[in-house]
Wavefront OBJ file of the C-alpha trace (Angstrom):
o trace
v -12.253 4.693 14.187
v -14.704 1.814 14.218
v -13.285 -1.251 12.464
v -16.580 -1.842 10.610
v -16.430 1.606 9.041
v -12.726 1.296 8.257
v -12.993 -1.787 6.000
v -14.928 -0.067 3.185
v -12.430 2.801 3.215
v -9.494 0.390 3.017
v -11.173 -1.507 0.203
v -11.786 1.744 -1.686
v -8.147 2.805 -1.190
v -6.854 -0.544 -2.426
v -9.069 -0.363 -5.506
v -8.045 3.232 -6.178
v -4.345 2.351 -5.971
v -4.778 -0.567 -8.381
v -6.612 1.704 -10.837
v -3.826 4.297 -10.672
v -1.195 1.610 -11.253
v -3.124 0.388 -14.300
v -3.484 3.953 -15.617
v 0.223 4.718 -15.337
v 1.128 1.332 -16.790
v -0.947 2.134 -19.883
v 0.748 5.532 -20.145
v 4.190 3.929 -19.799
v 3.425 1.431 -22.547
v 2.191 4.150 -24.904
v 4.924 6.684 -24.179
v 7.206 7.394 -27.132
v 10.079 8.635 -24.965
v 11.915 5.816 -23.148
v 13.030 8.132 -20.321
v 9.464 9.241 -19.695
v 8.305 5.640 -19.866
v 10.891 4.671 -17.229
v 9.671 7.456 -14.924
v 6.104 6.279 -15.339
v 7.150 2.713 -14.576
v 8.509 3.902 -11.233
v 5.048 5.247 -10.443
v 3.479 1.969 -11.560
v 5.733 0.014 -9.223
v 5.005 2.369 -6.328
v 1.235 2.197 -6.789
v 1.303 -1.588 -7.159
v 3.349 -1.885 -3.959
v 0.935 0.341 -2.054
v -2.073 -1.543 -3.443
v -0.563 -4.837 -2.310
v 0.093 -3.389 1.142
v -3.484 -2.087 1.369
v -4.815 -5.490 0.311
v -2.744 -7.208 3.004
v -4.130 -4.824 5.610
v -7.642 -5.737 4.502
v -6.980 -9.451 4.745
v -5.267 -9.386 8.123
v -7.447 -9.480 11.230
v -7.326 -6.376 13.371
v -4.900 -6.542 16.251
v -4.996 -4.384 19.351
v -2.595 -1.469 19.329
v -1.058 -2.596 22.594
v 0.134 -5.840 21.030
v 1.663 -4.000 18.076
v 3.404 -1.506 20.352
v 4.844 -4.287 22.506
v 6.430 -5.954 19.470
v 8.102 -2.731 18.334
v 9.617 -1.843 21.706
v 13.276 -2.839 21.996
v 14.256 -4.846 25.053
v 16.377 -3.120 27.650
v 18.723 -5.016 29.876
v 20.187 -3.463 32.943
v 22.883 -4.965 34.977
l 1 2 3 4 5 6 7 8 9 10 11 12 13 14 15 16 17 18 19 20 21 22 23 24 25 26 27 28 29 30 31 32 33 34 35 36 37 38 39 40 41 42 43 44 45 46 47 48 49 50 51 52 53 54 55 56 57 58 59 60 61 62 63 64 65 66 67 68 69 70 71 72 73 74 75 76 77 78 79
């Protein structure tokens, strides 16, 4: 996909994740049942983590896939 078209989608995803985290945080605060509140807090943490990851992806410059693949490949030594 074209990098120019991808940025608005990433920005929208980041914003959407932050909004979901805020929504579940409000629910967790208002929940009368502590167990339910704890379950909601897990969702809050997950959405906040994903939003932070999406934001980092937005801020980082695009790197070629070849460079990323080369870093992930384990070295093999023969001998």
